[in-house]
C-alpha positions, 0 to 999 in steps of 0.5 A: 275503015278507020284505025280504032285504038286499042282503049278505044276498041276495048272501052268497057260497056257494060258495069261488069267489064269495069275492073277493079271498081267494084265500090264504085259500080255496087254504090251507083248500081244500089242507088239506080235501083232503089231511085236514089239518084243524085243530080251531079256525081264527082268521079276522082282518081288516077288517069286511065282508072275508068272515070269516062267510061264510068260516067257513059255507063251511068248515062245508059243507065240513067236513060236506057229505054228499059230504065232507068236500070242498073244494068243497060242492054244495050241494044236501044237506041240510046244506048247505041248513040251513047256508044257511038257518042252522038246522042244529042241529050248526052254532052261531054265537054273538056273542061281543059280547053272550054274552060272559061266563064262564056263556055259554061255560061253558052254549053250549060247554064242558057240549055239547062231549062230546055228538056231533053230531046229523045233522053229520060235526062240531059247528062252533062259530061265534065272531063277534066273539071279542075281545069275551070276558070273560078268565073267559070265554077262560079257560073255553075255553081247554081245550076248544080246547086239547084239544077232542072229535075231533068238534069244530071252533071258528071264531073270527072278530076285527077285532081280532087284538090283543085275543085272548090268545096262549094262545088264538092259539097254539092257532088256524089264523090266517088274514088277510082284505085289504080289497078292492081298489077294481077287486074292489068294482066288479066286484062291485057291477057283478054286483048291479047287473045281478042286480037289473035296474038301471042305475048309471053306472060313475062312481057305482059308483066313488064307492060303492067308494071310501066302502067303504073295502075292505069289501063288506058297506059297498058292498053296503048302500051300494048299497042305499041308492042304490037307494032313492033312484034315479029310473026303475031307474037309479043316477047319481053326483049321487044317490050325492053327495047319498046320502052327503053328499060333494062333487063332484070338479069342486068339490073341484079348484077348491078345490084349485087355488084354495088353490094359487093363493091365490085367497081369494074363490074359496074362501069362495065354495065353501065357501059353496056347499057348505054351502048344499047342506048338506055337513057341513065334516067331509065336505068334508075327507074329499072333499078327501083322496079326491082328493088320494089319487088325485091323488098317485098321477096325479102318481107315474104309478100306477094309478088306476082310474078309472071312464072316460077322460074322469075319468082325464084330469080328474085327470092334468089337476088333478095337473100343475095343481097339482104333486107338491109342492102335492099332498103339502103338502095331503094333509099339511096337510088330513090335520091338520085332519081330526084337529083339526075334531073338536074345534071348537065353529064347524067351518064357519068354521073350515074357512074360515080354515084353506083360507084360511091354506092358500092364503098364502104359507109363513112359515117360511124356512130359517135362512140366508135367514132371517138375511141380511134381518135383518142387511142393514139394518143394513149398508145403514144404515151404508152411506148414511150421508151422508159429511160433505163436505170441510173447506176451509182458510181461506188464511193471512194473508201476513205483512208480512215479506217471507218467501216462504211456501209455498202450502199443498195442500189434500188431501182429508179423508177421510169421517168413520167411527164405529168399532165396537167389539167390544162393540157388535158382539157383540149384533148377531153374537148376535142374529143367530145367536140368531134362526136358532136359532130359526127352525130351531126352528120348522121343527123343530116344524112337522115333529112338528105342523103345528098347533104350527108354524103358531101359531108362524109370527108369533113372533120371538126378542125377546133374553134376559133374565139368560139367560132366552130371551125369545120374542114372539108376534104373537097372543094367540091363538096365545099361549094355545093354545101355554102354555095346552096341556101337550104343545106346551108342553114340545115347545117349551120342551125345543127351547128348551133343547136347541138354545140350551144353557140350563136356564132355563124360556124367557119367552114374552110378547105384542108391543105395537105401539109408537104413534110420535107424530110431534109433539115431546115437550112440555116443561113449564116451571118457571113458566107461567101465573099463577105466571108473572105472579106472578114477572114482577111481582115482577122488575120491581116492578110 
């Protein structure tokens, strides 16, 4: 007998088997029980949530020999033929491969008027209906709008917005939800028991998490894990190896190292993970999954951990990192996960990115950033040495006997260099412009963390004939900002708005000047042979 995949073997055969779709089941059963059966149904939702299975169950309920009934018996000939897939009056179409107008005309329009051969209704199940062409939808429209009494349409799609409104308005819409983690773990546990296997609870939880709410995906991953199991037992490490994920302990140590700024630990951990063959993108995905659990733990929400020990470890890591660090890393790593697709050396780039995240933030509030820049000038003025008071020389007594008053020495005040308004204005202007530039960096960081990181090492370098001058510390950051249209446009617009200028800003790369301690060499008017000749002419030698 040919092997049957788990998702086909354990496909829901009754409405009671549908997990997590109670709202859909209740509405369909109420409609059948009351006799208000629509002529067209539209099932929409993510992949693997039971749309096609529900379509077959609805076909059974409508065509059962004891129906229409809210609960088909699955024992009559019609129900058994629908289960096997050879019922002549239940026609399934895949719109992805039969999307043309000719397919719709031949399979549906031309046979719509014929009565069913053995069932009560002729049912058309069109999967991925959004893949139909525009002409095919037009050909189907009239039949869906006014179908014969014996015709039922069940349309299924994962992209509801691609279905034309003219079709949507003629169907009863049912939205299918993603399965919860608990529902998926329960279903996987049931399948493992039916297959007479053993599995660690943590392994089933990891599979359920990777399935992302899809029952079919969860069963497919479980089937792969069964092939790698030893002695009929599925372990967490086998699931990690199969899915290419990183263990939770490794991710926790990596997150703590980033928080503590432990660069050697970050680099050693990444090297060990790379040695195991883990893809950098998979490392980021594992970190994001873990941060999602840490976020729930930090806000005291239900986690759904496999056992008490793993839940305790999760709360311990959340307490060590802190809520602020968890939220910051979650945003930064989500941005890194988006950017890494375009990186040619992803492993080295990920290493440098995690090292950067471990360093203290460069951006500070504008008020705090301006104060240190003004302080040195004030300190220099305060530290300027005060010249000692000049003592007056005693005046010689005249020869005449005239009484002379003894002079009283008064302390001479320290010399204070007056600062004119013209000299003070540039300092105040520079301070205000620096604050404005720091606020621009903070604003753009909120829009794009990558752009904010590129601007972290920049500074306001003054104005050149009204043009704002921004200096980059590294040529790499300068080229990234200037050569990309969107970041450059956002930066230029922010500068014009905040500095109230219409002129284009000027971007430059800073150059460190080499200052020599040796005094400047002054070339004499005459030296060497010329000096010797002049000396002979002067002295007549």
